[in-house]
N, C-alpha and C positions, 0 to 999 in steps of 0.2 A: 464509911461503910463498915459493917460488922466483920470481925475476924472469924476464921473457922473455929468451931466449938472444940473444947477439950473434952474428949469422951472418956478419959481415964478414970473418972470418979463417978460415972453414971451407972446406975443399977442395970442389971440385965433386962428387967421389964421395961425400963425407960429406953434402953437401946433398941429393943424390939419395936416399941412405939415409934421411936424416931425413924427406924428403918421403914416402917409402913408409911410414914409421912413422906420420906424421901422417894419411895416408890410412887406415891401419889403425885409428887412433883414431876417425875419422869412422864407419867401419863398426861398430866395437865399441860406441860410444856409441849409435848408432842402434838396435842390438839390445838392449843391456843397461842403458843409462843411465850416468850418471857414476859412481854408487855401485857398479855392477856391472862397471866397467872396471878391469882389472888388468894388470900387466905380462905375466902369463901369457897372457891372451887377446889382448892387443895383439901380443905377440911371435909368437904362433901365426898370427895374421891377416897380419902383415907378413912372415913367413918369416925372422925374425931371432931371435937369442938374447935372453934377458932381460938378459944382461950387456951387450949392445949398447945396449939401451934405457937401462940405468943409465949407461953411458959417455956417451951423448949428452944425457940429460935429468935424470940424478941421482935423480929421484924421480917418483912418480905426479903430484904437484903440478906439478913442472917440465914433465912431458910434457903435462899438460892446459893449463897456462898457455901453453906454446908453441903448442899447437893453437889455442887461442882467439885468440892474437895473430896467427897466420897466417890464420885465418879472417877476422878483421877487416881485415887487410891486403889480402886478396883482394877483400873487399867494397869497400874504399876505392878500390882500383884500378879496379873496375868502375864505380862511380858517378862518379869523377873523369874517366874516359874519356868519359862521357856528358855532361860538364859543359863541353864545349869551345865550343858554339855561342854566338854573340853575342846570339841571340834568347832572352829569358827563358822564353818558353813552350816553345821547343824544349828548353831545359835542364831544365825541369820534366818534360817528357815523357821526356827521357833518363834522369833520375833515377828516375822511376817504372819505366821499362823495365829499368833495371839491377836493380831489386828483384825482377824476375821473369825474369831471364836464367837460362839453364840452369846456369851455373857457380855461381850464388848460391842459386837457389830450387829445389834438389833436395830430395826427401823426406829423404835422409840429412843434408844440410846443415841443413835446418830442425829435424830432431831434435836436432842438435848445438846450434843456436842456443837452442832452448827449454830444453835441459838446462842450458846455462850460465846463461841468465837465471834459471832456477829456483834455481841455486846462488849467484847474485850477492849476495843479501842476507846470506848467511852467510860469504862469502869476500870479504874486502875488496879483494884484488888483482883478482879477476874483475870485481867491481863497478867498480873504478877504470878498468880497461881498457875495459869496455863503455861506461861513461859518457863517457869521453873520445872514443871512436870515434863513438858515436851523436850526441854533441854536434856534432862536425865535420860529419857528414852533415846534421843538423838545421839548422845554420847555413847550409850550402850551399843547402838548399831554401828557407830563409827569405830569403836574399839574392835568389833568383830571384823569389819571390813579391812581395817589396818592389819590385823593379824592374818587374815586370809591372804591378802596381797603380799605381805612380807614372806609368807610361807610358800605360796604357790605362784605368785605373780598375778597380774591383772591390772585393771584400770586404776586411776587415782582413787584412793579410798574415800576421800571427801566427796568426790563426784559420784562415786558408786553409792555412798550413803544417801546423798541428796536425790539421786535417781530412784532408788528404792522407795524412799519416804514420799517423794512427790507422786509417784505412781500409786502408792497406797491411798494418799489423799484424794487422788482423782477417782479411784474406785469407790471410796466411801461416798464421794459426791454423786457418782452414778447410782449407787444404791439408794441414796437419799432423795434425789430430785427427779429422776427420770420417770416418765409416765409408765413405762414398762421396765422397772428397775431390774438389774441383774441380781441373782441370788448370792448369798455368801460363798457358796461352793464355786459358782462361776467366777466370782471375784478372786477367790484364792487361786483358781486355775490360771486366771489371767496374770496374777502376780507372779506365779511360778514361771509362766511362759516368758514374762518380761525379764525375770532373773536369769533364765537360760540365755537370753540374748545378751545380757550384760556379762555373763560368766560362761562363755561357750565351752571352756575347758572343764567345767564342772557340770555340764548339762545332764550327764548321765546320773548324777546324784540328786538332781532337783525334780 
């Protein structure tokens, strides 16, 4: 399977073209799933030739791998931006907020996430990219929870981290598959309510 592309030597024009192609992949996967994604429907959606897709990404695997890598880079940028506060509870709230930000938690993006997660077991590179990215995010949340518990007391930090992240995953699933899905705002409210149950001594700040 193809490795993620090195974009350090690509011209700005080519980067913009690639970004349009990646956006097209998001649209096509949301409609057809990974198995139904082809160079033909991606090129039609992006308004480029199939030859241009081959030039930039070589193969469908290359196109999908680069899409996954960029999706995860976008997610990491979002949660790291929310990780700047010196206060651990603020950082926890920021990490949760990033999970439900418009750029991350759209219906199309969630369709892409779940499609890649569904393929990860059979595609070693997808699995490697996802595991590495998710571990970085998990370790960031765990560091916040440990600092909060060490400073003010509370539940076991690893259990606290797992509870927060599992609840977020469940809310993403509700947004993605329910016939009447909850909104991002409703999901964030539920995540905050759940955190108040986990951290009753901090409920006034959540």
